C-alpha positions in Angstrom: 12.0 -17.9 9.4 13.5 -15.3 7.0 16.8 -16.1 5.2 18.4 -13.2 7.1 17.4 -14.6 10.4 18.4 -18.1 9.6 21.8 -16.9 8.5 22.2 -14.8 11.6 21.2 -17.8 13.8 23.7 -20.1 12.1 26.6 -17.6 12.4 25.9 -16.8 16.1 25.1 -13.1 15.2 21.9 -11.7 16.5 19.3 -11.0 13.8 17.5 -7.6 13.6 14.4 -9.3 15.0 16.3 -10.6 18.0 17.9 -7.2 18.6 14.5 -5.5 18.5 12.9 -8.1 20.7 15.6 -8.0 23.3 15.5 -4.2 23.3 11.7 -4.4 23.9 12.2 -7.0 26.7 14.9 -4.7 28.4 12.8 -1.6 28.3 9.9 -3.6 29.8 12.1 -5.0 32.5 11.6 -8.5 31.3 7.9 -8.4 31.9 4.9 -8.5 29.6 1.9 -6.1 29.9 0.4 -8.5 32.4 3.6 -8.8 34.5 4.6 -12.3 33.2 8.2 -13.0 32.3 9.1 -12.3 28.7 10.8 -15.5 27.5 14.3 -15.7 26.0 14.6 -15.3 22.2 15.3 -19.0 21.6 12.2 -20.0 23.6 9.8 -17.9 21.5 7.7 -19.9 19.0 8.8 -19.4 15.4 5.8 -17.5 14.3 6.4 -14.8 16.8 10.1 -14.6 16.0 9.1 -14.2 12.3 6.8 -11.4 13.3 9.7 -9.7 15.2 11.9 -10.1 12.2 9.4 -8.6 9.8 8.7 -5.7 12.2 12.5 -5.0 12.6 13.1 -5.2 8.8 10.2 -2.9 8.1 11.5 -0.3 10.5 15.0 -0.5 9.0 13.6 -0.3 5.4 11.3 2.6 6.3 14.2 4.5 8.0 16.3 4.1 4.8 13.6 5.5 2.6 13.2 8.4 4.9 16.4 9.9 3.5 15.2 9.5 -0.1 11.8 11.1 0.9 13.6 14.1 2.4 15.7 14.6 -0.6 12.7 14.5 -2.9 10.8 16.9 -0.7 13.9 19.3 -0.8 13.9 19.1 -4.6 10.0 19.8 -4.7 10.4 22.8 -2.4 13.3 24.1 -4.5 11.2 24.0 -7.6 8.4 25.8 -5.9 10.7 28.5 -4.5 12.4 29.0 -8.0 9.1 29.3 -9.9 9.0 32.9 -11.1 5.3 33.4 -10.6 4.9 35.8 -13.4 2.9 33.8 -15.9 5.9 33.7 -18.3 6.8 30.6 -20.4 9.5 29.8 -17.7 6.8 30.0 -15.0 4.6 27.5 -17.0 7.6 25.1 -17.3 8.2 25.3 -13.6 4.5 24.5 -13.1 4.7 21.5 -15.2 7.9 20.3 -13.4 6.2 20.8 -10.0 3.2 18.8 -11.2 5.5 15.9 -12.3 7.3 16.1 -8.9 3.9 15.9 -7.1 3.3 12.7 -9.2 6.7 11.4 -8.3 6.1 12.0 -4.6 2.7 10.3 -4.7 4.1 7.3 -6.6 7.2 7.0 -4.2 4.9 7.1 -1.2 2.5 4.5 -2.5 4.7 2.1 -4.4 7.9 2.4 -2.4 7.1 3.4 1.1 3.6 1.7 1.7 4.2 -1.3 -0.5 7.6 -2.0 1.0 6.2 -2.5 4.5 
């Protein structure tokens, strides 16, 4: 069990995994895909609860990084829009900045978004 889940359980507050699981159970009308009853959160084996905690935290983490990704993409498109396109020294500097921004986007996606899940 994750530390966050253990703290939530001790304090009586529902963990993110429990909130996600209970929302899933509610939208499925309390039934599994083969029409069996979905057990209550306390009755689920710890390994399954841990999986729900991991999934919930990954979704939350991913949603938080969406804002950062959006802002990085805005900056990238601003650079592209501002590039003079006239083969001047300033145009060359913009091209370098755009290439560096593309590197940053690739690194952010690989090391932050994908590795964080």
